[in-house]
C-alpha positions in Angstrom: 43.1 -42.5 35.3 45.2 -41.6 32.2 46.9 -38.2 32.2 47.1 -36.1 29.1 50.3 -35.9 27.3 49.6 -32.2 26.5 50.7 -29.5 28.9 48.0 -27.7 30.8 46.6 -24.7 28.9 46.8 -21.4 30.7 43.3 -20.3 29.7 41.7 -23.4 31.3 42.9 -22.4 34.7 40.9 -19.3 35.6 41.9 -17.0 38.4 40.2 -13.9 39.8 42.6 -11.7 37.8 41.4 -13.3 34.6 37.7 -12.5 35.3 38.7 -8.9 36.3 40.5 -8.4 33.0 37.5 -9.7 31.1 35.1 -7.5 32.9 37.3 -4.4 32.3 37.5 -5.2 28.6 33.7 -5.6 28.3 33.1 -2.3 30.2 35.5 -0.6 27.8 33.6 -1.9 24.7 30.2 -0.8 26.1 31.5 2.6 27.0 33.1 3.0 23.6 29.9 2.0 21.8 28.1 4.7 23.8 30.5 7.4 22.7 30.3 6.5 19.0 26.5 6.7 18.5 25.2 8.3 15.2 24.1 11.9 15.4 20.4 11.9 15.9 19.9 15.0 13.8 21.8 13.5 10.8 19.8 11.9 8.1 20.9 8.9 6.0 21.6 9.7 2.4 19.3 6.9 1.4 16.1 6.6 3.5 15.2 3.0 4.4 11.4 3.2 4.5 9.5 0.0 3.7 6.5 -0.1 1.4 4.3 -1.0 4.4 5.7 2.0 6.4 5.2 4.3 3.4 1.6 3.0 2.9 0.9 3.6 6.6 2.1 7.2 6.3 0.1 7.7 3.1 -3.0 6.4 4.8 -2.6 8.8 7.7 -2.4 11.9 5.4 -4.3 10.8 2.3 -7.7 12.3 1.5 -10.6 10.6 3.3 -13.2 9.4 0.7 -15.9 9.5 3.4 -15.6 13.3 3.2 -15.9 13.6 -0.6 -18.9 14.2 -2.8 -19.1 11.7 -5.6 -21.1 12.3 -8.8 -23.5 9.3 -8.3 -27.2 9.5 -8.6 -28.2 7.2 -5.8 -31.5 8.8 -4.7 -32.0 8.4 -0.9 -29.8 5.3 -0.4 -26.5 7.2 -0.6 -23.1 6.0 -1.6 -20.7 3.3 -0.4 -16.9 3.5 -0.6 -16.4 -0.2 -1.3 -12.6 -0.1 -1.6 -9.9 2.6 -1.1 -6.1 2.8 -1.3 -3.7 5.7 -0.8 -0.5 6.4 -2.8 1.6 9.2 -4.3 0.4 8.8 -7.9 2.0 11.9 -9.5 5.3 12.0 -7.6 4.6 15.2 -5.7 5.3 13.6 -2.3 1.6 14.1 -1.3 -0.6 11.0 -1.3 -3.8 10.8 -3.3 -6.6 8.3 -2.5 -8.2 6.0 -5.1 -11.7 5.1 -4.2 -14.1 2.5 -5.6 -17.6 3.8 -5.0 -21.1 2.6 -5.8 -24.7 3.3 -4.6 -25.5 1.7 -1.3 -27.9 -1.0 -2.7 -29.1 -3.6 -0.2 -28.6 -6.4 -2.7 -27.4 -6.9 -6.3 -24.3 -5.6 -7.9 -24.6 -1.8 -8.5 -22.1 -0.4 -11.0 -19.0 1.2 -9.5 -17.0 4.3 -10.2 -13.3 4.6 -9.6 -12.1 8.1 -8.6 -8.8 9.7 -7.7 -9.0 12.2 -4.8 -6.6 14.9 -3.8 -6.8 17.4 -1.0 -5.1 20.7 -0.1 -4.6 21.8 3.4 -7.9 22.6 5.1 -10.1 21.9 2.1 -12.5 19.0 1.5 -11.2 16.1 -0.7 -12.0 16.6 -4.4 -12.1 14.4 -7.4 -9.3 15.0 -9.9 -9.9 12.0 -12.2 -12.6 9.5 -12.9 -11.0 6.2 -14.0 -14.2 4.2 -14.3 -17.6 5.9 -14.8 -20.6 4.1 -13.3 -22.4 4.7 -16.6 -20.0 2.0 -18.0 -22.0 -0.6 -15.9 -18.9 -2.2 -14.5 -18.1 -3.6 -11.0 -14.6 -3.9 -9.6 -12.9 -7.1 -8.5 -9.2 -7.0 -7.4 -8.0 -3.5 -6.6 -4.6 -2.1 -5.4 -2.3 0.9 -5.5 1.4 0.1 -5.5 4.4 2.2 -6.4 2.2 4.8 -8.2 0.4 2.2 -10.3 -3.4 1.6 -9.9 -4.5 -1.9 -10.8 -8.0 -3.4 -10.9 -10.1 -6.1 -12.5 -13.1 -4.7 -14.2 -16.1 -7.0 -14.3 -18.8 -6.6 -17.0 -21.4 -8.2 -19.1 -21.5 -9.5 -22.7 -25.2 -8.7 -23.1 -28.1 -7.3 -21.2 -29.5 -10.9 -20.8 -26.6 -11.8 -18.4 -27.8 -11.6 -14.7 -26.3 -8.7 -12.8 -25.1 -11.1 -10.1 -22.8 -12.9 -12.5 -20.6 -10.7 -14.8 -19.2 -12.9 -17.6 -16.4 -10.6 -18.8 -13.3 -9.2 -17.2 -10.5 -6.9 -18.0 -7.3 -6.5 -15.9 -6.2 -2.9 -16.2 -3.7 -0.5 -14.8 -3.5 3.3 -14.7 -0.3 5.3 -14.3 0.3 9.0 -14.2 2.2 10.0 -17.4 2.7 13.4 -18.9 -0.2 15.0 -16.9 -2.8 12.3 -17.3 -3.7 8.8 -16.2 -2.8 6.3 -18.9 -4.7 3.1 -19.0 -3.5 -0.3 -20.2 -5.1 -3.6 -19.9 -6.1 -7.0 -21.2 -9.7 -8.1 -21.9 -10.9 -11.6 -21.2 -14.0 -12.9 -23.0 -17.0 -14.7 -21.7 -15.5 -18.2 -21.6 -12.1 -17.1 -20.1 -11.1 -17.4 -16.5 -8.4 -14.8 -16.9 -5.6 -17.2 -16.3 
């Protein structure tokens, strides 16, 4: 066996006193960490809420479209809330709900309406804006509310001879609250376009 030319290092030869000193140092670190916890009543100057957390909070307090009365003439079949999304659209820290609603047809593609709902404490949800009127004979494809912007793909028909199952026109639109009204912007795609 060949011996090392280097002298023995002190830290490689552990003794009970070494372990006792290590344990005492670790206990001091843990105790110190417990003393220096942040004040539970203090709030950070910049809240760190994620978009998913904010959307969950909005959904919990946003108006429920199932409790709203929509201006659709559906006879005895009633209405269907096909899509909905909460969000603070006007910056007042109270979420609104945007709902895509159509008549509850058993088949086919009934035209949709897109409505913005608000609600005051104890009152029923009420419509404050109609973004798409069912009289326009449009249906809604993609739909989302993010960061105060409503986006949707509007699906329509180039003529009355196009079957209602198969809209041949689309328009990608957004609405955003500006100066007391929802301002719409968008881009129309013609019959032969895929929208890409």
